[in-house]
C-alpha positions as CSV (number, residue, x, y, z in Angstrom):
1,M,-14.3,-7.5,-12.0
2,V,-11.1,-9.6,-12.1
3,G,-13.0,-12.5,-13.8
4,R,-14.3,-10.1,-16.5
5,F,-10.8,-8.7,-17.0
6,S,-9.3,-12.1,-17.3
7,S,-11.9,-13.2,-19.8
8,L,-11.4,-10.2,-21.9
9,L,-7.6,-10.5,-21.8
10,D,-7.8,-14.2,-22.7
11,R,-9.8,-13.2,-25.8
12,A,-7.2,-10.5,-26.7
13,E,-9.8,-7.8,-26.2
14,L,-7.2,-5.5,-24.8
15,T,-9.1,-2.2,-25.0
16,Q,-12.2,-3.7,-23.3
17,A,-10.0,-5.2,-20.6
18,L,-8.3,-1.8,-20.0
19,D,-11.8,-0.3,-19.7
20,V,-12.4,-2.6,-16.8
21,V,-9.3,-1.2,-15.1
22,W,-10.4,2.4,-15.8
23,T,-13.7,1.7,-14.1
24,L,-11.8,0.7,-11.0
25,V,-9.6,3.7,-11.2
26,R,-12.6,6.0,-11.5
27,R,-14.2,4.3,-8.5
28,L,-11.0,4.8,-6.4
29,N,-10.9,8.4,-7.4
30,R,-14.5,8.9,-6.3
31,F,-13.8,7.0,-3.1
32,V,-11.0,9.5,-2.3
33,E,-13.3,12.4,-2.9
34,E,-16.1,10.9,-0.8
35,T,-14.0,9.8,2.2
36,R,-11.5,12.8,2.2
37,P,-8.7,10.9,4.0
38,W,-6.8,14.1,4.6
39,D,-9.7,15.3,6.8
40,L,-9.8,12.0,8.6
41,A,-6.1,12.3,9.3
42,K,-6.7,15.6,11.1
43,D,-9.6,14.3,13.1
44,E,-8.3,12.1,15.9
45,A,-11.8,11.1,17.0
46,D,-12.0,8.0,14.7
47,P,-8.6,6.6,13.8
48,E,-10.2,3.3,12.9
49,R,-12.1,5.0,10.0
50,L,-8.9,6.4,8.7
51,D,-7.3,3.0,8.8
52,E,-10.2,1.5,7.0
53,V,-10.1,4.2,4.2
54,L,-6.4,3.9,3.8
55,Y,-6.6,0.1,3.6
56,N,-9.3,0.3,0.9
57,L,-7.3,2.8,-1.1
58,V,-4.1,0.8,-0.9
59,E,-5.9,-2.4,-1.7
60,G,-7.6,-0.8,-4.7
61,L,-4.2,0.4,-5.9
62,R,-2.7,-3.0,-5.4
63,V,-5.5,-4.7,-7.4
64,T,-5.4,-2.0,-10.1
65,T,-1.6,-2.4,-10.4
66,L,-1.9,-6.2,-10.8
67,L,-4.4,-5.6,-13.6
68,L,-2.0,-3.3,-15.3
69,V,1.0,-5.6,-15.3
70,P,0.3,-6.7,-19.0
71,Y,0.1,-3.1,-20.0
72,L,2.8,-1.4,-17.9
73,P,5.1,-4.2,-16.7
74,R,8.0,-2.0,-15.5
75,T,5.9,0.6,-13.8
76,S,3.8,-2.1,-12.2
77,E,6.9,-3.8,-10.8
78,T,8.0,-0.5,-9.2
79,L,4.6,0.1,-7.6
80,L,4.0,-3.5,-6.5
81,G,7.5,-3.5,-4.9
82,A,6.5,-0.3,-3.0
83,L,3.3,-2.0,-1.9
84,G,5.2,-5.1,-0.7
85,E,3.2,-7.3,-3.1
86,E,5.2,-10.3,-4.1
87,R,2.6,-12.1,-6.2
88,R,2.0,-11.2,-9.8
89,T,-1.3,-13.0,-10.2
90,L,-4.6,-11.3,-10.3
91,A,-6.3,-10.8,-7.0
92,E,-9.8,-9.7,-5.9
93,L,-10.3,-6.6,-3.7
94,G,-10.0,-7.5,-0.1
95,S,-7.9,-10.6,-0.6
96,R,-4.9,-9.2,1.3
97,E,-4.8,-8.4,5.0
98,G,-4.1,-4.9,6.2
99,G,-1.2,-3.7,8.3
100,Q,1.5,-3.7,5.6
101,S,3.9,-0.9,5.2
102,V,4.0,1.1,1.9
103,E,7.2,2.7,0.6
104,R,7.4,6.1,-0.9
105,V,7.8,6.0,-4.6
106,P,9.3,8.7,-6.9
107,P,6.9,9.8,-9.6
108,L,6.1,6.9,-11.9
109,F,5.6,9.2,-14.9
110,P,7.7,12.2,-14.4
111,K,6.8,15.3,-16.3
112,I,8.7,15.8,-19.5
113,E,9.8,19.3,-20.0
114,A,9.8,20.6,-23.6
115,P,13.2,21.9,-24.8
116,A,13.5,25.7,-24.6
């Protein structure tokens, strides 16, 4: 995925490269629906499974954010800072060890209220 993204970006095929990112985003959303981490957090029988799910979600978010740096540089910086990611180079899923802390982030795209 990262190689395909890089190749498309190098050829200035920006829309197609962004489609690669959206594929990952959709997969992460499906993963959340399938694994239901909120249920795993309530079930103390298998804490290792919760750790595994949370690692995969944060890792997916980290890689997705690195892919989005060319499109959303400021927002990506905020999110990568909260994830404790110092690099700004593309990375494959699973290329970072687990165990890092994640900071709480205010809404990245706050709702804009229409004037009354």
